[in-house]
Backbone as a printed PyTorch tensor [residue, N CA C, xyz], in Angstrom:
tensor([[[112.0570,  46.6120, 106.2510],
         [113.0330,  47.1620, 106.4150],
         [112.5400,  48.3460, 105.2040]],

        [[112.5610,  49.6210, 105.5440],
         [111.9460,  50.3720, 104.1720],
         [113.2850,  51.5930, 103.7470]],

        [[113.4580,  51.6650, 102.4060],
         [114.2140,  52.4190, 101.4770],
         [113.7500,  53.9290, 101.4850]],

        [[112.4340,  54.0050, 101.5900],
         [111.5040,  55.4000, 100.5140],
         [112.4360,  56.7800, 101.3430]],

        [[112.3480,  56.2950, 103.1080],
         [112.4560,  58.1470, 103.2440],
         [114.3160,  58.6640, 102.6070]],

        [[115.3480,  57.3470, 102.2230],
         [116.4960,  58.0050, 102.0710],
         [115.8340,  57.8070, 100.6210]],

        [[115.7420,  57.3150, 100.0130],
         [115.2190,  57.5940,  98.4330],
         [114.4380,  58.9320,  98.2220]],

        [[113.4480,  59.2940,  98.9800],
         [113.1200,  60.5680,  99.0100],
         [113.8980,  61.6600,  99.2300]],

        [[114.8780,  61.4730, 100.2830],
         [115.7260,  62.2800, 100.8080],
         [116.7120,  62.5170,  99.8210]],

        [[117.1730,  61.4470,  98.7930],
         [118.5750,  62.0090,  97.7780],
         [118.0950,  62.1000,  96.7700]],

        [[116.5780,  62.0370,  96.3590],
         [116.1080,  62.5400,  95.2260],
         [115.8450,  63.9900,  95.3400]],

        [[115.7370,  65.0890,  96.9970],
         [115.2960,  66.0570,  97.1790],
         [116.8530,  66.7670,  97.1650]],

        [[117.5380,  66.4040,  97.6410],
         [119.1840,  66.7900,  97.1810],
         [119.6790,  66.9250,  96.1480]],

        [[119.7370,  65.9860,  94.9460],
         [119.3500,  66.0020,  93.8000],
         [119.0790,  66.7230,  93.3320]],

        [[117.5020,  66.6490,  93.4150],
         [116.7900,  68.0630,  92.2820],
         [117.4870,  69.4110,  93.0690]],

        [[117.7900,  69.4150,  94.2400],
         [118.2380,  70.7820,  95.1350],
         [119.7930,  71.1230,  93.7190]],

        [[120.4860,  70.3280,  93.6300],
         [121.9130,  70.1500,  92.9310],
         [121.9440,  70.2050,  91.5020]],

        [[121.0650,  69.9320,  90.7120],
         [120.6670,  69.3080,  89.4920],
         [121.2290,  71.1830,  88.4930]],

        [[121.7280,  70.3150,  87.6150],
         [122.2010,  71.8790,  86.8670],
         [123.0120,  73.0810,  87.3360]],

        [[123.1390,  72.7620,  88.7410],
         [123.9620,  74.1620,  88.7450],
         [125.6490,  73.5970,  89.2660]],

        [[126.3020,  74.7330,  89.0920],
         [127.6310,  74.8880,  88.6520],
         [128.2790,  75.7820,  89.8190]],

        [[127.6430,  76.2320,  90.4200],
         [127.2700,  77.1180,  91.5130],
         [126.2190,  77.6590,  92.3700]],

        [[126.3560,  77.4070,  93.8950],
         [125.0000,  77.7410,  94.7390],
         [125.3000,  79.1260,  95.4030]],

        [[124.1760,  79.5600,  95.0800],
         [124.3970,  81.1280,  96.0680],
         [123.9460,  80.4890,  97.4070]],

        [[123.9960,  81.6210,  98.5810],
         [124.3070,  81.4310,  99.7310],
         [122.8920,  79.9450, 100.3280]],

        [[121.6950,  80.6870,  99.6980],
         [120.3000,  80.4080, 100.1300],
         [120.2970,  78.8240,  99.7110]],

        [[120.8650,  78.5420,  98.6030],
         [121.0680,  77.0320,  98.2160],
         [121.8350,  76.1390,  98.9030]],

        [[123.0510,  76.9180,  99.1070],
         [124.1660,  76.4990, 100.0010],
         [123.1690,  75.7840, 101.1840]],

        [[122.6890,  76.8600, 101.9580],
         [122.1240,  76.0030, 103.4250],
         [121.2510,  74.5570, 103.2070]],

        [[120.0720,  75.1750, 101.8000],
         [119.1590,  73.8610, 101.7770],
         [119.5080,  72.9940, 101.4340]],

        [[121.1450,  72.9790, 100.2510],
         [121.7040,  71.5610, 100.2770],
         [122.2380,  71.1000, 101.6510]],

        [[122.5650,  71.8390, 102.5360],
         [123.5060,  71.2980, 103.8220],
         [122.1650,  70.8130, 104.6260]],

        [[120.9890,  71.1540, 104.5360],
         [120.0310,  70.9290, 105.4400],
         [119.7330,  69.1600, 104.2310]],

        [[119.7730,  69.2800, 103.1500],
         [119.1670,  67.6820, 102.4450],
         [119.9180,  67.1490, 102.9270]],

        [[121.7690,  67.4640, 102.9220],
         [122.3780,  66.2080, 103.3770],
         [122.2560,  66.0010, 104.8760]],

        [[121.7320,  66.6790, 105.4370],
         [122.0310,  66.2170, 106.7060],
         [120.6510,  64.9920, 106.8210]],

        [[120.2900,  65.3860, 106.4140],
         [118.5400,  64.4560, 105.9740],
         [118.8260,  62.9360, 105.4210]],

        [[119.3910,  63.1850, 104.8100],
         [120.0510,  61.9140, 103.5050],
         [120.9110,  60.9130, 104.7740]],

        [[121.9060,  61.8120, 105.4300],
         [122.6810,  61.3930, 106.0890],
         [122.1190,  60.6290, 107.6220]],

        [[120.8550,  61.2640, 107.9190],
         [120.1890,  60.6850, 108.8840],
         [119.3860,  59.3990, 108.7540]],

        [[119.0510,  59.6340, 107.6830],
         [118.3660,  58.0870, 106.8250],
         [119.2790,  57.1510, 106.6740]],

        [[120.5380,  57.4900, 105.9610],
         [121.3630,  56.4240, 105.7490],
         [121.9700,  56.0270, 107.0310]],

        [[122.0190,  56.2070, 108.1170],
         [122.5910,  55.7970, 109.1140],
         [121.5680,  55.2500, 110.0120]],

        [[120.0410,  55.7870, 109.8000],
         [118.8110,  54.9000, 110.4660],
         [119.0880,  53.2770, 109.5960]],

        [[119.1770,  53.1360, 108.4510],
         [119.1230,  52.0390, 107.7680],
         [120.4940,  50.8970, 108.3420]],

        [[121.6360,  51.4940, 108.1730],
         [122.9370,  50.8570, 108.7190],
         [122.2170,  50.6580, 110.3530]],

        [[121.8190,  51.5120, 110.7430],
         [121.5500,  50.3940, 112.4570],
         [120.6040,  49.7220, 112.1430]],

        [[119.8400,  49.2950, 111.3590],
         [119.0720,  48.2740, 111.2770],
         [119.4620,  47.1970, 111.1030]],

        [[120.0680,  47.2890, 109.6280],
         [120.7300,  46.1470, 109.0260],
         [122.0400,  45.5990, 110.0770]],

        [[122.7800,  46.5060, 110.8420],
         [123.5570,  45.7170, 112.3990],
         [122.7860,  44.7950, 112.6250]],

        [[121.1470,  45.3940, 113.0090],
         [120.6550,  44.9060, 114.2540],
         [120.2020,  43.0650, 113.5720]],

        [[120.4980,  42.6910, 112.3420],
         [119.7050,  41.9750, 112.0260],
         [120.4530,  40.5170, 112.0680]]])
């Protein structure tokens, strides 16, 4: 079981949000996409843990 995908996705989201107090529409859309990737990777890991 690897956490690499979740780690990378969360890093990408963190970098997108770093040092920003307000997001413009384009940044908000990108952050939403990155958040969905984090959620999807998290869910995959949870499903694998449940199978153990």
